[in-house]
C-alpha positions as CSV (number, residue, x, y, z in Angstrom):
1,M,-262.0,-76.0,-75.9
2,S,-265.0,-74.1,-74.8
3,L,-267.2,-77.2,-74.8
4,L,-264.5,-79.2,-72.9
5,K,-264.3,-76.4,-70.3
6,R,-268.1,-76.5,-69.8
7,V,-268.0,-80.3,-69.4
8,L,-265.2,-80.0,-66.8
9,I,-267.0,-77.3,-64.9
10,V,-270.3,-79.3,-64.9
11,S,-268.4,-82.5,-63.9
12,G,-266.6,-80.7,-61.2
13,S,-269.8,-79.1,-59.9
14,I,-271.5,-82.5,-59.8
15,T,-268.5,-84.1,-58.0
16,A,-268.4,-81.3,-55.5
17,A,-272.1,-81.6,-54.8
18,A,-271.8,-85.3,-54.4
19,V,-268.9,-84.9,-51.9
20,L,-270.9,-82.3,-50.0
21,A,-273.9,-84.6,-49.9
22,I,-271.9,-87.5,-48.7
23,A,-270.2,-85.3,-46.1
24,A,-273.6,-83.9,-45.0
25,A,-275.0,-87.5,-44.7
26,G,-271.9,-88.5,-42.7
27,V,-272.5,-85.6,-40.3
28,W,-276.1,-86.5,-40.0
29,L,-275.4,-90.1,-39.3
30,W,-272.7,-89.2,-36.8
31,N,-275.0,-86.8,-34.9
32,D,-278.0,-89.1,-35.1
33,A,-276.0,-92.2,-34.0
34,T,-276.1,-91.4,-30.3
35,V,-279.1,-92.3,-28.1
36,N,-279.7,-90.6,-24.7
37,T,-282.9,-91.3,-22.7
38,A,-281.5,-90.0,-19.4
39,G,-284.3,-88.2,-17.6
40,A,-286.7,-88.9,-20.5
41,E,-288.2,-92.1,-19.3
42,P,-291.5,-91.5,-17.3
43,F,-291.2,-94.9,-15.5
44,R,-294.9,-95.4,-15.5
45,T,-295.2,-99.2,-15.6
46,E,-294.5,-101.5,-12.6
47,L,-291.8,-104.0,-13.4
48,A,-293.1,-107.4,-14.3
49,I,-291.4,-110.3,-12.5
50,P,-291.2,-113.5,-14.5
51,P,-293.1,-116.3,-12.5
52,L,-291.1,-119.2,-11.2
53,A,-291.7,-122.1,-13.5
54,K,-293.9,-124.8,-12.1
55,S,-292.2,-128.2,-11.7
56,R,-292.9,-131.6,-10.4
57,V,-290.6,-134.2,-8.9
58,G,-290.8,-137.7,-10.4
59,P,-290.5,-141.0,-8.6
60,D,-286.7,-141.1,-9.2
61,G,-286.3,-137.6,-7.8
62,T,-285.9,-135.8,-11.1
63,R,-287.3,-132.3,-11.2
64,V,-289.4,-131.9,-14.4
65,F,-290.2,-128.6,-16.1
66,D,-292.4,-127.9,-19.2
67,L,-291.6,-125.2,-21.7
68,R,-293.6,-124.5,-24.8
69,M,-292.4,-122.1,-27.5
70,R,-295.3,-120.2,-28.9
71,A,-296.3,-117.1,-30.9
72,G,-298.5,-114.4,-29.3
73,S,-298.9,-110.7,-28.9
74,R,-298.5,-108.1,-26.1
75,E,-299.6,-104.5,-25.6
76,F,-296.2,-102.8,-25.1
77,L,-297.6,-99.5,-26.5
78,P,-301.0,-98.2,-25.3
79,G,-303.8,-99.6,-27.6
80,R,-301.4,-101.5,-29.9
81,Q,-300.8,-105.3,-30.0
82,T,-297.3,-106.3,-30.9
83,P,-296.6,-109.7,-32.4
84,T,-294.2,-111.7,-30.1
85,W,-292.8,-115.1,-29.3
86,G,-292.4,-116.5,-25.8
87,F,-292.1,-119.6,-23.6
88,N,-295.4,-120.6,-21.8
89,G,-296.8,-117.2,-22.6
90,D,-296.7,-114.4,-25.1
91,H,-293.2,-113.0,-24.4
92,L,-290.1,-114.2,-22.6
93,G,-290.4,-117.1,-20.3
94,P,-290.7,-118.3,-16.6
95,T,-287.7,-118.5,-14.4
96,L,-286.5,-122.1,-13.9
97,R,-284.9,-122.9,-10.6
98,A,-283.0,-126.0,-9.5
99,K,-280.4,-126.9,-6.9
100,R,-276.9,-128.3,-7.2
101,G,-277.1,-132.1,-7.2
102,E,-280.6,-132.3,-8.5
103,K,-281.5,-134.2,-11.6
104,V,-283.6,-132.1,-14.0
105,R,-285.6,-132.8,-17.1
106,V,-287.2,-130.2,-19.4
107,R,-289.9,-131.1,-21.8
108,V,-289.6,-128.6,-24.6
109,R,-292.4,-128.3,-27.2
110,N,-292.2,-126.2,-30.3
111,G,-295.4,-124.4,-31.0
112,L,-293.8,-122.0,-33.5
113,P,-294.2,-122.1,-37.3
114,E,-290.5,-122.9,-37.8
115,P,-287.7,-125.0,-36.2
116,S,-285.9,-123.7,-33.1
117,T,-283.8,-124.9,-30.1
118,V,-283.4,-124.1,-26.4
119,H,-279.8,-123.6,-25.3
120,W,-279.0,-123.6,-21.5
121,H,-276.5,-120.7,-21.5
122,G,-273.8,-121.2,-18.9
123,M,-274.9,-124.7,-17.9
124,H,-272.5,-127.6,-17.5
125,L,-274.2,-130.5,-19.2
126,P,-273.7,-133.2,-21.8
127,A,-273.4,-132.0,-25.4
128,R,-276.5,-133.8,-26.5
129,M,-278.5,-131.8,-23.9
130,D,-276.9,-128.4,-24.7
131,G,-279.6,-127.1,-27.0
132,G,-277.2,-125.9,-29.6
133,P,-277.8,-125.9,-33.4
134,H,-277.5,-129.7,-33.5
135,Q,-280.6,-130.2,-31.3
136,M,-283.2,-128.6,-33.5
137,V,-286.9,-129.0,-32.5
138,P,-289.2,-129.0,-35.6
139,P,-292.6,-127.3,-35.5
140,G,-295.0,-129.4,-33.4
141,G,-292.0,-131.4,-32.1
142,T,-290.8,-132.2,-28.6
143,W,-287.3,-132.4,-27.2
144,T,-286.6,-133.6,-23.6
145,P,-283.1,-133.0,-22.4
146,H,-282.1,-134.2,-18.9
147,W,-279.0,-133.8,-16.8
148,T,-277.7,-133.5,-13.2
149,V,-276.9,-130.0,-12.0
150,D,-273.3,-130.0,-11.1
151,Q,-272.1,-126.4,-10.6
152,P,-272.3,-123.6,-8.0
153,A,-275.2,-121.3,-7.3
154,T,-275.5,-118.8,-10.1
155,T,-277.7,-116.9,-12.6
156,L,-278.0,-118.6,-16.0
157,W,-280.4,-118.1,-18.8
158,Y,-282.0,-120.0,-21.7
159,H,-282.6,-119.0,-25.3
160,P,-282.9,-120.4,-28.8
161,H,-279.7,-121.3,-30.8
162,P,-280.8,-122.1,-34.4
163,H,-277.8,-121.5,-36.7
164,G,-278.4,-118.4,-38.8
165,A,-281.6,-117.4,-36.9
166,T,-280.7,-116.9,-33.3
167,E,-281.0,-113.1,-33.4
168,K,-284.5,-113.2,-34.8
169,H,-285.7,-115.8,-32.3
170,V,-284.2,-114.0,-29.2
171,R,-285.3,-110.6,-30.2
172,R,-288.9,-111.7,-30.7
173,G,-289.0,-112.7,-27.0
174,L,-287.6,-116.2,-26.6
175,A,-285.5,-115.9,-23.4
176,G,-285.7,-116.7,-19.7
177,M,-283.6,-117.1,-16.5
178,F,-282.4,-120.3,-15.0
179,I,-281.3,-119.8,-11.4
180,L,-279.2,-122.4,-9.6
181,D,-278.9,-122.7,-5.8
182,D,-276.6,-124.6,-3.5
183,D,-276.3,-125.2,0.2
184,A,-273.2,-122.9,0.7
185,A,-274.8,-119.9,-1.0
186,S,-278.1,-120.5,0.8
187,R,-276.4,-120.1,4.2
188,L,-275.0,-116.6,3.2
189,P,-276.9,-113.5,4.5
190,L,-277.7,-112.3,1.0
191,P,-281.0,-111.0,-0.3
192,D,-282.7,-114.1,-1.5
193,R,-286.5,-113.7,-1.7
194,Y,-287.3,-113.9,-5.4
195,G,-289.3,-111.0,-6.6
196,V,-289.0,-109.2,-3.3
197,D,-285.4,-108.3,-2.5
198,D,-283.9,-110.6,-5.2
199,L,-285.0,-109.3,-8.6
200,P,-284.4,-110.7,-12.1
201,V,-283.5,-107.9,-14.4
202,I,-283.6,-109.1,-18.1
203,V,-282.5,-106.1,-20.2
204,Q,-283.2,-105.8,-23.9
205,D,-283.0,-102.8,-26.2
206,V,-285.9,-102.4,-28.6
207,R,-287.2,-100.1,-31.4
208,F,-290.7,-100.0,-32.6
209,D,-291.9,-99.8,-36.2
210,G,-295.5,-98.8,-35.6
211,A,-296.8,-101.6,-33.3
212,N,-294.2,-104.1,-34.4
213,L,-290.8,-104.7,-32.9
214,A,-288.3,-103.4,-35.5
215,E,-285.9,-106.0,-36.9
216,D,-283.9,-103.9,-39.3
217,R,-280.4,-102.7,-38.4
218,S,-278.7,-99.6,-39.7
219,L,-275.9,-100.2,-42.2
220,I,-273.5,-98.4,-39.9
221,E,-274.3,-100.7,-36.9
222,S,-271.5,-103.3,-37.5
223,V,-272.3,-105.0,-34.1
224,G,-275.9,-105.7,-35.2
225,F,-279.3,-104.3,-34.2
226,L,-279.3,-101.5,-31.7
227,G,-282.6,-100.2,-30.2
228,D,-283.4,-96.7,-29.1
229,R,-284.8,-97.6,-25.7
230,T,-284.7,-100.6,-23.3
231,M,-287.2,-102.8,-21.5
232,V,-286.7,-105.0,-18.5
233,N,-288.5,-108.3,-18.2
234,G,-290.6,-107.3,-21.1
235,T,-291.6,-104.0,-19.4
236,L,-291.2,-100.6,-21.0
237,S,-290.4,-97.7,-18.8
238,P,-290.3,-99.9,-15.6
239,Y,-290.2,-99.0,-12.0
240,R,-290.0,-101.2,-8.9
241,E,-291.0,-100.4,-5.4
242,V,-288.6,-101.9,-2.9
243,R,-289.2,-102.4,0.8
244,D,-285.8,-103.6,1.9
245,E,-282.6,-101.8,2.7
246,A,-280.6,-104.1,0.4
247,V,-281.8,-105.3,-3.1
248,R,-280.1,-107.9,-5.2
249,L,-280.3,-107.3,-8.9
250,R,-279.6,-110.3,-11.2
251,L,-278.6,-108.4,-14.3
252,L,-278.8,-110.3,-17.6
253,N,-277.9,-108.6,-20.9
254,A,-280.3,-110.4,-23.2
255,S,-279.9,-107.9,-26.0
256,A,-278.8,-108.9,-29.5
257,A,-275.8,-106.6,-29.8
258,R,-275.8,-103.8,-27.3
259,T,-273.2,-103.7,-24.5
260,Y,-274.2,-101.8,-21.3
261,A,-272.2,-100.1,-18.6
262,F,-274.6,-100.3,-15.7
263,G,-274.5,-97.9,-12.8
264,F,-276.5,-95.2,-11.0
265,P,-276.5,-91.4,-11.2
266,G,-274.2,-89.6,-8.9
267,D,-271.6,-92.5,-9.1
268,R,-273.5,-94.3,-6.4
269,S,-271.6,-97.4,-5.2
270,F,-273.0,-100.9,-5.3
271,A,-271.5,-104.3,-4.5
272,L,-270.8,-106.9,-7.2
273,I,-271.3,-110.4,-5.7
274,G,-271.5,-112.7,-8.7
275,T,-270.6,-113.0,-12.4
276,D,-271.7,-115.4,-15.2
277,G,-270.8,-118.6,-13.3
278,G,-271.4,-117.8,-9.7
279,L,-270.4,-115.9,-6.6
280,L,-267.1,-114.1,-6.3
281,E,-264.7,-114.8,-3.5
282,R,-265.7,-111.6,-1.8
283,P,-268.0,-108.6,-2.6
284,V,-266.4,-105.9,-4.8
285,P,-267.5,-102.3,-4.5
286,M,-268.1,-100.8,-7.9
287,R,-269.7,-97.8,-9.7
288,R,-270.0,-99.3,-13.1
289,I,-270.3,-102.9,-14.4
290,Q,-270.0,-103.6,-18.2
291,L,-272.0,-106.4,-19.6
292,S,-271.9,-107.5,-23.3
293,P,-274.7,-109.7,-24.8
294,G,-275.0,-112.9,-22.8
295,E,-273.1,-111.8,-19.7
296,R,-274.7,-111.7,-16.3
297,A,-273.8,-110.0,-13.0
298,E,-275.4,-110.1,-9.5
299,I,-275.2,-106.8,-7.7
300,V,-276.5,-105.6,-4.3
301,V,-277.7,-102.0,-4.0
302,R,-278.4,-100.4,-0.6
303,M,-281.4,-98.1,-0.5
304,N,-282.4,-95.2,1.8
305,P,-286.0,-94.8,3.0
306,G,-288.1,-92.8,0.6
307,E,-285.4,-92.3,-2.1
308,T,-285.6,-92.9,-5.8
309,T,-282.7,-94.0,-8.0
310,V,-282.3,-95.2,-11.6
311,L,-280.3,-98.1,-13.0
312,R,-278.7,-96.5,-16.0
313,S,-276.3,-97.5,-18.8
314,F,-273.5,-95.0,-19.2
315,P,-271.2,-94.2,-22.1
316,Q,-268.2,-96.5,-22.3
317,D,-264.8,-96.7,-24.0
318,Y,-264.5,-99.1,-26.9
319,G,-261.0,-98.0,-27.7
320,D,-262.1,-96.5,-31.0
321,A,-264.1,-93.3,-31.1
322,F,-265.7,-94.2,-34.5
323,Q,-266.9,-97.6,-33.3
324,Q,-267.9,-96.3,-29.9
325,R,-270.2,-93.7,-31.4
326,L,-271.7,-95.9,-34.2
327,N,-272.1,-99.1,-32.1
328,G,-273.7,-97.8,-29.0
329,G,-270.7,-97.0,-26.8
330,A,-271.6,-93.3,-26.6
331,D,-275.3,-94.0,-25.6
332,T,-276.9,-93.2,-22.3
333,L,-280.0,-95.3,-21.4
334,D,-282.3,-95.1,-18.4
335,V,-283.2,-98.8,-17.6
336,L,-285.1,-99.2,-14.3
337,Q,-286.3,-96.9,-11.6
338,L,-286.1,-98.1,-8.0
339,R,-288.5,-96.5,-5.5
340,A,-287.8,-97.1,-1.8
341,A,-290.6,-97.2,0.7
342,R,-290.6,-94.7,3.5
343,T,-289.9,-97.5,5.9
344,L,-287.5,-100.3,4.9
345,R,-287.0,-103.7,6.4
346,P,-283.4,-104.0,7.8
347,S,-281.0,-106.0,5.7
348,P,-277.8,-107.5,7.1
349,G,-274.4,-106.3,5.8
350,L,-272.7,-108.4,3.1
351,P,-270.4,-111.2,4.3
352,E,-266.7,-110.7,3.8
353,A,-266.3,-114.0,2.1
354,L,-268.7,-115.4,-0.5
355,A,-267.5,-118.6,-2.3
356,D,-264.4,-120.5,-3.2
357,Q,-263.6,-120.4,-6.9
358,E,-263.9,-123.7,-8.8
359,T,-262.5,-122.5,-12.1
360,P,-258.9,-123.6,-13.0
361,D,-255.9,-121.2,-12.6
362,G,-254.2,-122.6,-15.7
363,S,-251.2,-124.0,-13.8
364,D,-251.9,-127.5,-15.0
365,A,-252.8,-126.6,-18.6
366,V,-251.8,-129.2,-21.2
367,R,-252.4,-127.1,-24.3
368,T,-252.7,-123.5,-25.5
369,R,-255.1,-122.6,-28.4
370,R,-255.4,-119.3,-30.2
371,F,-258.6,-117.8,-31.6
372,E,-258.6,-114.7,-33.8
373,L,-261.9,-112.9,-34.3
374,V,-262.4,-111.1,-37.6
375,M,-266.0,-110.7,-38.8
376,P,-267.5,-113.0,-40.0
377,M,-264.9,-115.7,-39.1
378,I,-262.9,-117.2,-36.2
379,N,-259.4,-118.2,-37.2
380,G,-260.2,-117.4,-40.8
381,R,-263.1,-119.8,-41.1
382,S,-266.8,-119.3,-40.9
383,M,-269.1,-121.8,-39.1
384,D,-269.6,-125.2,-40.8
385,M,-272.1,-127.5,-39.1
386,R,-270.2,-130.6,-40.4
387,R,-266.7,-129.5,-39.3
388,V,-265.3,-130.0,-35.8
389,D,-262.7,-127.3,-35.1
390,A,-261.2,-128.6,-32.0
391,A,-261.1,-131.8,-29.9
392,V,-260.3,-131.4,-26.2
393,T,-259.5,-134.3,-23.8
394,R,-261.9,-134.9,-21.0
395,G,-260.5,-134.0,-17.5
396,T,-257.8,-131.6,-18.9
397,T,-257.2,-127.9,-18.6
398,E,-256.3,-125.7,-21.6
399,I,-255.5,-122.0,-22.0
400,W,-257.3,-120.3,-24.9
401,T,-255.9,-117.0,-26.1
402,V,-258.7,-114.9,-27.8
403,T,-257.8,-111.8,-29.8
404,N,-260.2,-109.3,-31.4
405,A,-258.2,-108.5,-34.5
406,D,-261.2,-106.7,-36.0
407,G,-262.1,-103.0,-36.2
408,M,-265.3,-103.6,-34.2
409,P,-266.3,-104.9,-30.8
410,H,-266.8,-108.7,-30.2
411,N,-267.3,-111.0,-27.3
412,F,-266.5,-114.7,-26.9
413,H,-268.8,-117.3,-25.3
414,V,-267.9,-121.0,-24.7
415,H,-270.6,-123.6,-24.1
416,D,-270.5,-126.1,-21.2
417,V,-267.7,-124.6,-19.2
418,Q,-267.0,-121.7,-16.9
419,F,-263.6,-120.2,-17.4
420,R,-261.2,-118.0,-15.4
421,I,-259.8,-114.9,-17.2
422,L,-256.0,-115.0,-16.5
423,D,-255.2,-111.7,-18.1
424,V,-256.5,-109.0,-20.4
425,D,-254.0,-107.4,-22.8
426,G,-251.2,-108.9,-20.6
427,R,-252.5,-107.4,-17.4
428,R,-254.2,-109.0,-14.4
429,P,-258.0,-108.7,-15.0
430,P,-259.9,-106.1,-12.9
431,A,-261.7,-107.4,-9.8
432,H,-265.1,-107.7,-11.6
433,L,-263.5,-110.1,-14.2
434,R,-261.9,-112.5,-11.7
435,G,-265.0,-114.6,-11.0
436,P,-266.3,-117.5,-13.0
437,K,-267.2,-116.5,-16.6
438,D,-268.6,-118.1,-19.8
439,T,-268.6,-114.9,-21.9
440,V,-266.0,-112.1,-22.1
441,F,-266.2,-108.8,-23.9
442,L,-263.3,-107.9,-26.3
443,P,-263.0,-104.4,-27.7
444,S,-261.2,-103.9,-30.9
445,G,-257.5,-104.9,-30.6
446,S,-257.8,-106.6,-27.2
447,T,-256.7,-110.0,-26.1
448,A,-257.9,-112.2,-23.2
449,R,-256.3,-115.4,-21.9
450,L,-258.8,-117.9,-20.5
451,A,-258.2,-121.1,-18.4
452,L,-260.8,-123.8,-19.1
453,R,-261.2,-127.3,-17.7
454,F,-263.2,-129.8,-19.6
455,D,-264.8,-132.2,-17.1
456,G,-266.9,-134.0,-19.7
457,P,-268.8,-136.2,-20.3
458,A,-267.0,-137.2,-23.4
459,D,-268.9,-137.4,-26.7
460,P,-266.9,-137.6,-29.9
461,K,-270.1,-137.3,-32.1
462,V,-271.8,-134.2,-30.7
463,P,-270.0,-130.8,-30.4
464,Y,-270.4,-127.8,-28.2
465,M,-270.1,-124.3,-29.6
466,Y,-267.8,-121.3,-29.1
467,H,-268.8,-118.0,-30.7
468,C,-269.3,-114.3,-30.6
469,H,-272.5,-113.7,-28.7
470,L,-273.3,-110.5,-30.7
471,L,-276.1,-112.4,-32.4
472,Y,-275.7,-110.8,-35.9
473,H,-272.1,-111.9,-35.8
474,E,-273.0,-115.4,-34.6
475,D,-275.6,-115.8,-37.3
476,S,-273.2,-114.6,-39.9
477,G,-270.7,-117.4,-39.1
478,M,-268.5,-116.2,-36.1
479,M,-268.8,-119.6,-34.5
480,G,-266.8,-122.9,-34.2
481,Q,-267.4,-126.3,-32.7
482,F,-265.4,-128.5,-30.3
483,T,-265.9,-131.9,-28.9
484,V,-264.9,-133.4,-25.6
485,V,-263.2,-136.8,-26.1
486,E,-261.4,-139.5,-24.1
487,K,-257.6,-139.6,-24.4
488,G,-256.6,-140.9,-27.8
489,Q,-260.2,-140.7,-29.1
490,R,-260.9,-138.9,-32.3
491,P,-264.0,-136.8,-33.1
492,S,-266.4,-137.7,-35.9
493,A,-268.2,-135.3,-38.2
494,P,-271.5,-134.4,-36.5
495,P,-274.7,-135.2,-38.3
496,V,-276.6,-132.0,-39.3
497,A,-280.1,-131.8,-37.8
498,R,-283.0,-131.1,-40.1
499,G,-284.6,-127.7,-40.1
500,H,-281.5,-125.5,-40.3
501,H,-281.7,-122.2,-42.1
């Protein structure tokens, strides 16, 4: 009995010590999970503005661009060269710009040591030109998609989409903006001088491991990789001097997993004028705008002579305190400092009306589909390159009900179309979600109903994607495929491109 007592005491002591160690580790992880850079960024580097991509117009009127994916290096940290990937340079890529009605052609060359793709996020175009995982470009290879721009003025972007490796390719620096113009938007009195009062703001969070961009994610980060600071247009600790009363910021969340709640200190008001797919019907005054990975927003900020303000990401509500703290919702990040000159050029006030909406209202929907998001699946199935999950009829409208039934945040992106959000959790969406969208954020337990019209062209052999745009989730299998077909036509199993991981 004496021996048994000693064994029980020792076992109990070991168990108690283990419990205390686990509890201590949990407290440490909980306390260490929050990032706060407010007031800590020195803002010592002038914001880089991606150059407008050079183009040429061919004999048939087609605007032709050239993009080359390549490896390189950049000095983000003083005296240290960081290995990177980029388009036409060492990191990120130039801004492509085209006008509604123009025919465009992009000659994509892969100078990387592995296969990749270039997806035109938010663009309405044929499935064969979409740049999804079925349009792989091998090392040394060339791919030349072409299409006619047929959508309103908006801020889009381009990035790789190789199945299973999208996060790695984007985080190493393969991303850029694609701005579309149209005659109606050009007539509006909006800030429109690129790089002057109309600024691209490509936001990514990063963490450095020595001189290298860290790629490991914490085991507690169920959304994927979260960095401990941000950079804009590839610039760490950026500032921008502005010389106009009104400045247009084209915000792009190009991060792998982090969702931002952008605003300014002191609850400064700004005007939201555009979402993923184009301008709103009218400007919306706001103090915060939430953007999950892949989402865009165009905002206009009015400056006073000689003042300084900071674009900041504030804490946000994920509906779950545990997920909020461990997946970035409790973080505060200083992103970009704006410094106003002592004398500012006058800017006109914003117009009361901006653009008519072209997204469907759902009244003529012919079908409703349901999508349930539970990591790493949609509707209980992980991505299969050979399986078509849905076939939609060209020219019809559908309502897609998307539910996050998981215990973590997700979002939902649909290729080719811009949709209208009909309601969120049964309620009319707030004003900032009433514009054209291609990506919607879904906190745990939430549901959004989307109205989508599929204008084609039909192609029963080549699918588009729908997926969570948190890239770790996407790479893990939270993706499905749909084809656009003519009435009565059946899809065929798509061939799998070589070079997939």
